N, C-alpha and C positions, 0 to 999 in steps of 0.2 A: 806198364801194361802195353803190349803191342797193339797196333791197329786191329780192331776186330774184323776177322774175315767176313766177307759178304754173306757166306752161308751160315756163319756162327751167330745165330740170333741171341743165344744165351749170353755170349760175350758182350754183344752190343747192349743188351738189356742190363747186364751187370754194370757196364760203364755208365749208362744213363742213370742208373740208380745211385752210383757213387757221385755223379755230378749233381743230381737232385739233392742228395744229402748235403753236399758242400754248399750249394746255393741256399738251402734252407737254413743253414747255420750262420750265413753271412747277413749281418744286420745293417752294415754301412754300404753305400754304393761302391766305394773303392774295394771293399772286401768281396763283393759280388763279381766285379771285373777280374780280380785276382783269381777267384775260384774258377771262373769260366776259362781263363787262359791255362791255368795249371791242369785242369781236368781235360781239356780238349787236346793240349799238347801231349799229355801222357797217353790219352786214349788212341790218338791217331798217329802217334810217333812223329809228330811235327817237330822241327828243330827251333823255330822262332815264331813269334806271334805278337800281335798287339790288338787292342780294341779301340775303335774310333767312335766317338759320340758327337752328337750335335753340339756345336760350339756357338759362341757369340761373336765370331770374327767376321760375320757378314759373308759376302760372296768370295772374298779373298781366302777365307779360312772357315768354311762352313762346318768342318769337322775337326775335332782335336783328338790326339792320341791320349787316352786316359789311363792306359795300363799297357805294359809291354814285358816281354820275356826274351832274354838272350840277344838283345840288341844293345850295342854300344850307342853312345850319343851320335857318333859319326855315321854308324850304320843306319840308324833310324832316320837321320837327315837325308842320307843317300837314297834310301828306299822310298822316300815320300812321293817323288813324282810317279813312281810305279803304283804305289798304294792309292794315290789320288785317282789315277786312271782306272784302276781295278774297282775301287769303291764307287766311283761315278757310274761305272757300268752296272754294278750290283744295284745301286739305288735307282738307276734309270729303268732297269727291267724288273726289279724286285726279285731277281733270281740269283742263285749263287754263281760264282765264277770258279771254274776249275782249270788249271793249267798243268798239263802232264809234263811237258818239256818246254820250259820257258824260252830257252834260247832258240828253239825251232818254231815257236809260236809266232805267226805273222803279226799278231796284235801287239805283242810285248817283246819279241826277240831283239828288237833294236833299241830298247830302252837302256840307257846307260847303266842303271843300277842292276839290271839283270846280268849284264856283261861283267861289270866290276865285282859284284858280290857273288857271282856264279850261282844265281838262284836257279834251281832245277824245277821245283814244283810249287804251285800256289793254290791255296783254297781261300775263298772269301765268301762269307755268308752274311746276309742282311740280318740285322736286329729289327724286328718288326713288332710294334705294339698296337693292337687294334687297327690294323691296316695302315699304320703310319710308320714310315722308316725313321728309326731313331739312331741308327749307327750301323756298324759292321764289325765282324770279327775276321781278322786277316791272319793266315797261317802260311808259312813257307818252309821249304827244305832246300838246303844248299849242297847236300851230299847224295840225295836219292832222287832219281827221276821217277815219275809216276807214283809219287808218294800218296797222292789223293786221287780217287777214282769216283765215278758216278755212283758206284755201289755204296759210297760213304755219305751220299747226299741225304738220305732219310735220317741218318744219325746226326749229321750237321744241322739239319733243319730242327730236329727235336731239341738239340742243345741250344740253338739260338732262341727258340721259342721259350724254353725254360729260363734262359738268361734274361730275356727281355722282361718276362713277368717278374722274376726275382729282382731285377734292377728297379722296375717301377715300384714294387713293394718296399724296397729299401729306401728309395727316394721319399715315398710317402711317409714311411716311419720316421725318417730323419726330419722331414718337415713337421710331423706331429710332435716330435721331441723338441724341436726348436720352438714351435708354437707353445708347447706346454711350459718350456722354460721362460718364454716371454710373458705368458699369462701369470706364471708363478711370481716372476719378478714384479709384475704389475700389481698382483694381489698383495705382495709384501709392501710395496709402496703405498697402496691404498689402505691396508688394514694392519700394517706393522706399528711398531712403537712410535714411529715418526708422526702418526696420525693422532696420537694421544698427546695433546699439547699441554704444557704446564711447566713452570719453573719454580713454583712455590715449594717450601720444605715438605709439605704433605705429599706433593706429587713426586718429589725426588725420592722420598721413602718408598712410595709405590713402585717406581721404576726399579729401585734396588731389589725389592722383593721379586718382581717379575723376572729380572735377569737371573736370579738365583734358582728359580724353579723352571726356567725355560726348557731345559733339556731333560726334565724328569717326566715320568708318567703319573705323578701324584695327582689325585683329584684336587681341584681348586674350588673354593667357595668364595665368590665375590659378593660382598655385602655393601650396600650403599643405597641412598635415596633414589627414587625414580628420576631418570634423566641425567645421571652422573656419568654414564658411558660404560656401564658394566659389560655390554656386549663388545665394545671396542677392546676391552682387556682380553676377553675370551678369544677374539679373532687374532689379536696380536700374539697371544701365547701359541696359537696354532700356526700362523703363517711365519713367525720368526723361529719356530722350533723344528725338530726333526720330522714331524708329521706333516709338514707344509704341503707336500705333493699329494697327500691323501685328502679325502673329503672333510669338509667342515659343515656340520649340520646343526641348525639352531631350531629350537622349539619353545614357544611361549606357553608355559604350563597353565596359565590362568584363563585361557580363552576358549577351551573346548570341554564338552561334557566328558565324563569318565570313559564311556564306551569308545568314543572316537579317539580320545587321547591315548587310550591303551593300544588301539590299532595303529595309531601314528608311531608310537614308540616301539612297539614290539612286532607289528605286522599281524596278518591274519591268514587263515586258510580259507579257501573257497568254500562258501556255504556256512561259515562259522556264525554268521548272523545275516539278517535281512539286508540285502544290498551288497554282500560280499561275493561278487560274481567271479572273481579270480583270486589266486594267491597273491599276496602282497608282502613285500619286505617292509619291515619297520625301519625307523630312523637309525636304530643301533646297528642293524645289518648294513644299511646304506652307508654308514660312516665307518665301516670296518677298516681299521688301519689309521683312522683319523681321529677327529674330535667331535664329541657331542656336547652342545651347549644347551643347558636347561635353564631358561629364564623364568624367574618367579617360581622356583622349585618348591617354595613353601606353600604354594596353592594346591599341590598334589593331594588327592584324597588319601585316606588311610590305605585303601586297596592298592592304589598305584605306588604309594610309598613302599609297601611290602614287595611289590614286583620289582621296583627299582633297586631295593636293597639286595634282592636275590641276584640281579645282574651284576651288581658291584662285588658281591661276595664270590660268585662262581665264574663270572666272565661268560655267561651263557644267557641266551634269550629264547623264549618259547612263544611262538606266534599264537594269537588267539585262536582257539579251536584246534590246536595242533598237539601232538604228543611227543614231538621230537624237539630236543634242545639244540641250538646252534651256537658254536663258539664265536665270540666277537672280540676283537682287540681294539678298544677305543679308550681315549682319554676323556674323562667327564669333567667338564667345567660347569658349575651351576651358579646361579645368581639369585639374590633375594633383596627386596627393599626393606625387609624387617628382619632383625637378627633371628636366626633359627632357634637360638637358645631361648628366646622369649616364647616362640611357638611351642617348644618342648615343655616349657613351664606351664603354658596354657593347656597342654594336653592335646594339641592339634598336630603335633609332629613327632615322629618316632626318634627317640634319643639315639638308638643304634644307627639309624640312617644318618643322623647329624654327624656322628663320628666318622662314618664312611665318606661323607661329602667334604668334611672339614679337615682333611689332611693338611692342607695349606689354606689359610684364611687371608683374603686380600680385601682391604676396606677402601672403597672409593670415597674420597672426601667430598662433601657437598661444596658447591661453587662458592658459597659464602665463607668457607674456611680456607679459600685458596688465594687470598690476597689479590695481587694484580693479575692473576691468571684470567680474570673476567675480561680485562682490556685486551690481553693477548688473544684470547679466543674471539672476541668481537672483531678484531682486525682480520683474523683468519677467515671468519665467516663473511666479512665484507668483501674480501678478495674473491671468495667463491661465488657470491651472488651478484657482484657488480660486473656483469658481463653483458654482451650484446647491446641492447638498447639502453641498458643501465650502466654501461662502462664508464660514463662520465662521473659516477659517484666514487669519490676517491678518499673519503675520510670522515671523521666525526668532529663535530664542534666540541669545544671545551665543556659546554653544558651537557652534551650527550655523554661524553666520557665520564663526567661527574655522576650523571644519573646511573650509568652502568656500574660505577664503583660503589655507589651508595645502596643500590637496590639489593635485596637479599636473595633474589632468584630462587624462590621455592621450587620451581621446576628445573633448576640447575642448568646444565649445559644445553639440554634440549630446549628449554624455554629461551635461553639466550640466542640460540641459533634461529628460532622462530621470530624473535623480536628483531634481529638484524635483517633477516630476509624481508620482513614486513616493512622495516624502515627504508630499505633500499628501494622497494617498490613505491612507497608513499612520498619519499622526499622530492622536493621540487628543484632542488639545486644540486650542486656537486658535493655538498657536505651534509651528512645526516645530522639533523637537529634533535634535541631532547624530546620534543613533542612527536617526532616521527617514530620514536620507539614505542610510544603508547603504552607505557608501563602503568599498571594499576597503582592506585594510591593506597598501598598497604601501610599500616602503622609502622613507624620506625622501630618500635619495640613490640614484643609479642606478649605483653602482659596479659594475664588471664584472670586477674583479680583473685588470686589464690587465697584460700582461707587456711590458717594454721590447723593442722590436724587432718587435712584432706588426704585420702589414700591415693595411690598411683592410678587405680582404676577410675577414681573420680576425676583426677586431673586429665586422664586420657579422654574421658567422656566430655569434659568441659572443652578441651581443645578441639575435638571433632565437631561438637555442636556449634561452637563459635565460628569455626572455619566454614562449616556447611552454611551457616546463616550469611557469612560474608560473601560466599560464592553463590548466593541465591538458590540454594538447594541443589546445585550441580555436583553430583557425586564424583564425576571424573575430575573436575577442577579441584574439589576438596582433596581427593587422593593425591593429585599432583602437588598441591600446596604442602601437604603433610608428609609427602615422601613415602606413601604406603600404596598398596594396591587397591583398586576399586572393589575387589571381592572382599578385602579385609574391612573396608568401610561398611559394606552391606552386611557383613557378618556381625559387626559390632552394633549397627543400628537395629538389626533384628533381635539381637540379644537384649538390648536395652528396652526395646518396645515390647518385650514379651512374646516375640514371634509374629506380631502383627505390625504392619506399617503401611502408611498411605503411599500411593505411587510417588516415585522420586524422579527428579530431573536427571537425565543422563549426563 
């Protein structure tokens, strides 16, 4: 395209439109600079050009050539004294420099590069971002005098302004991508398989299963006692898999009433219920492209089980109070501390939902079945908590290690983590002693004085009532000890008491 004539506004506008399109498609700073040079050289009929940007060379080299066209290495080095002089003038005044006949110009005619390279015309325009000079675009012609005129200044200014904005946007996008990659790597380090510690055969089998399902979209059901680390598995599947760059959203299904839980999962329309002041996305929409983790999915009510089944079957969610369904692409990982098959048998969980959730079943082994993993984990937690003022704590006594090995850890890894943190705080020396762990004196065996002929329901009731008594009526402690949810304990107690029960300890 020839240089747009001063009177031809349509040609100038078309050239600016092409330049804007080129800049808009450039996502990297280097691509922006290339687009600027190619477009301006073509629009103005310039023969050579380069872009200088702020550098880190200090006073000796405040600007660096970041992109160039039609310059050999020797030519670029030869024109540097001239370009430095021109750019300094541009940056000092904040105004473009136009040279119609370089050899006749008293400012630059004696510069060696003008003579040796036969430079005829020069145009240099500042790159300005929010009143700050960030660089300059230099153009010249070696065959044509008067290539650039003042009539081209509005065009050059417009190009420079577009270029500065596009360059800033590209730099910001590059910085965000770099930050995203850094955070993603950090998330993988924090939530990946490396954070699930264990060398026991039970854990090796778990790792093998996880690796085989990592790159699939199959729904995963993680079963295991409370405190075994089921959410760690869900996070590892997400952050080690192909959805890692997308959201991971977790929800504990046993802590909210139905109405609020439905709104959290599926969202709601403004005015759908009292307090719904605005439209709200649900967690399935928020996690689109990523993973939804439903902890204690067995605690969902029949109504929400039906709604969840519909999402799994159709891939669509409907907000509360809405008539429009929205497509979502999520991987569902769910967890439960009681086998869902037992809940199906009890009539409290839908069998068809179980089949949807249970495409791949992963069982988290309790800590008491993991051999020496308890000692491995204890050392890991000691390293985590022995910092700052407690950095002098550097190990366990033989008695403490023996206590860790012998204790059954009804609260599993979560209980062990709490015990080590407590011990690091309480110990008076550099070594954790057995008494610092403050482990409860639970019976070595779990004998329940079973009577021949007792049904499983009777055994279940006996186990709950004995454990509840040992925990002084504390339902939360009883649930942790038995590896079930607090809601399940309350449900059973209500069932056994005929619907009436005295106030319980939390």
